[in-house]
N, C-alpha and C positions, 0 to 999 in steps of 0.2 A: 326245216327238217323234213325228211322223207316219211312216207307212210310207214306205219309199224307193221310188223309181221309177227304172227304167233309162232314160236319155236318150242321145241322140247329139248331140255338138256338134263343130264344127270349130274348131280352135285353130291359131294360127300355130305353126310347128315350134319356134321358140325359146321360146315360152310353155309348150308341152307339155313340152319337155325340161327347162326350169327347174323346173316343177312336179314332174316325175318325180324330179329330183335332190333336191328338198325332201322328197318322200315317202320316198325311199331313206335320206336322211340322218337323218330323224326316225323311221323305222321304222313309218310308217303307210301305209295304202293310198293310191294316187293319187287315188281318189275322195274320200277324206277331205280331202286338200289342196284339191281343187277345191271341195268343199262349204264348207270353212272360208273360202276366198277369196270365194266368192259370198255367203256369209252376211255376211261383213265388209263387202263392197261394199253389200249391201242395207241393212245397219244404218247405214252412212255416209250413204246417201241419206236415211234418216229424220232423221239429225242435220242434214244440209244443209237439209232442208225446215223443221225446227224453227228453225234459225238464221236462215233467210230470213224466216220469220214473225216471230220475235223482233226482228230488226233492223228490219223494216218498222214494228213497233209502238213500238220503243224507240230507234231509231237504230243505226247501225253501230258495231261494236266497232273500236277503233283497234288498231294493232299491239301496243302495250304491254299492252293488256287481253288480247289473244289470247295473248301470251307468258305472262302471269300465269295464265291459265286452263290453258294447257298444262302449266306448271310444277306447278300445284296438282293436276292430273290425273295427273302423272307420265309425260307423253308428250312426245316431242320436238316443238318448235314448227317448223313448216314455213312459211317466208315465202311470199308469193304467187308468186314466180318459181319456187319448188320444188314447187308443188302440181301434181298431175296434172289434166289437163283431160278425162279420160275420162268419158263420160256414158252 
């Protein structure tokens, strides 16, 4: 892992408070919660890009295929209406 840098970000109060509660509940620094959340978001963007490319080449997955992939990966399946639209 590369060296850490101190940065300043603005967060909505409810997001900062929720992240602080997670940090306290898990016994890790607030910065570790923020780092984990940002790392997870960045990785999901990579998966989204791969999926878009794969589907452009091979056609879209249907909901049954997505449920099967989620089950195989051991993650919950989130139908389209439950997905976040944050970008």
